[in-house]
N, C-alpha and C positions, 0 to 999 in steps of 0.2 A: 569409533565413538558412537554411542547411541544418541539419538536426537534428544535435545534438551529444549523443550518448549516451556518457556517461562511466561506465565500470565501474572504480571506483577501489578499490584495496586500501587500507583505512583503519586499519591497525593502530595508527598513531600517533594517529588520531582518538579511539581508545578512551580514551586518557589524558585527554581533554578532557571531552566530554559524551556522545557516542554510544558505547555499550559493546556488546561482543560482536557487532560488525558487520564483515563481511568485504568488502562491496562496496556501491557507491552508484550511483544513477542521477541524472543531471543533466539537467533539462529547462530550457534557457535562455530559452525564450519559449513562450507559449501559441499554438499553431497546430494546424492539422489534420494536420500532418506529424510533430509532436513527440510520439511515443508509442512504446511497445514492447509486443510481445505475447509471451506464453509459448506456444511451439509444442507444447503438450501437450493431451491430451484429459482433460477433467474427468469424474469419476464423478457419479452422482446425489448430492446433498448434503442430508440432513435436518438436519445441524448444520454449523456453520462458525465458525472463528475466524480473523481476519486481524489481524496486528500489523505495525507498521512505525514507523520514525523518519521524521519529516517536517520540512522546513525551507522556509519560504515568505517571500519578501520582500513586504511590504505593497504596495510599488509595482507589483507584478504583478497586483494584484487590482482589479477594477472597483469604484469607490467605493460602488456599490449594495450589494455583498457585504460591505463592511467593517463594516456595521452588524449583520450576523448574529452569532449566538453564536460562530461560527468565528473571529471577529476576534481572539480570544485566541491563535490559532495563527499569526497574521500579523505576527510580531514579529522575523523574521530569526533566531530561535533554534530549536534542535532540540527537537522534541516527540515523545514516544512515544505512539502511539495503538494501541488494540486494540478491535475490534468483534467481539462474539460473538453467535451466534444459535442457538437450538434450536427446531426445529419440534416436537420431542417435548414440550418444556415450553411452547412458544408464548411464549418470552421472548427478550429481547435485552438486552445489556449494552454500554456504551460506556465505555472507560477512556481517560483522557488524563493523561499524566505521573503515573503511579502511582495515580491516584484514579479510583474509579468515579464518572463524571460524570452518567450517566443510565442508566436501565433501564426496561423495560416488559414487560407481560404481554399475553396474548391477541393476540399478533402472529404471524400466519401459522402457527398451530398446525395440525399435520397436513399442512402444505405441504412440498414438496421442490424444491430448485433442480435443474432437469433437467440431466442429464449432457450432455457435448458442450460447446457454447459455446466461449468463449475468454476468457482473462484479458488485459486491456489496462490498462496503466498510462499515465497522462498524458492520457487523453481519455475522454469519455463516449460510449458506443456507442449508436447508434440502431438498429443491426442487428448481428448477430453478426460481429465483426471489422471493422466499417465504419460508415458513416454519420456521419463525424466532422465537427465544426464548430469552427472556430478559436476562437469565443467560449466554447466549453466545454472548452478545453484547460487544462492545468496547467503552471505555471512554478514551478520550485523544485527541491528535492532530495529523494530518497527513498532510505532505507537500511534494511537489515535487514528487507526485505519477506518475510513468511512466511505461509503459509496452512495451516490444519489442518482435517480433516474431522470435528472434534469440538469441544465447548466446553471451553476451557481452564479450569482451576480458578483462583480468585483467587491462590493462591500461585504458580501457573505464570505467570500474567500478570505478577505482581510480579517473578518471577525473570527473565523475558524482558526486561522494562523495565530491570532493574538490571544485566543482563549476567551475573548469577550462574548462571543456568541457561538453557540453550538447548534447550527441548523439541524433539525430533525433529519435523520437519515431515512429517506423514503423507502429504501430497499432493506432496511434493518440489517445492513452489513456493517456493523461496527463491533469492535472487540468487546466493549462493555456489555452490551446486551446479548451478544451471540457467542459467548464463551462456551455455552453448552453445545453449540453446533460445530465447534472446532474439532478436527480429527488430525492426529499425527500418527503415522504408521511406525515411526522410529521409537516411540515410547508409549506404553499403554496408559500410564498415569502421568499427566503433565506435572512437572515440578513447578511449584508456585512459591513466590517469595513475597 
């Protein structure tokens, strides 16, 4: 199967579950070809917040992984996730569906994610922009993907999840504004719905 990247305008979807989302990526199957990259250069990152909506069919996941804590996300429903990290504080936070589900301290304090690199959705990178393996691919839907170069406050995380507030994405890595920077090797012309 060739890669099917769907950039979908989902205004109608907002009235159901996914709110304040303008576009969506669809990964029909896990493969080494089903991924997208943002053609942008990243700055050094001493702090980071990543939020997105995610929908995964349990049938797309190897049975070994179904026993992991992530299995709560494998129910074919939309889930909102935010992961925040601060090198300055040496802390991380993980929010799932409006709730702080885990946090930790003494994690990479004083460390910085080096600039450059690449942002890839749908695959795990073994090297910058490559080294993909079909067994590490993602199958499902991603919407409302946004990245910030700071730690969002709890009210900001709640606002993004509820669709009440859309904090400006300082890194401009959001699907709405960066569609022109998305690249998919599996299909020359993305299919749009």
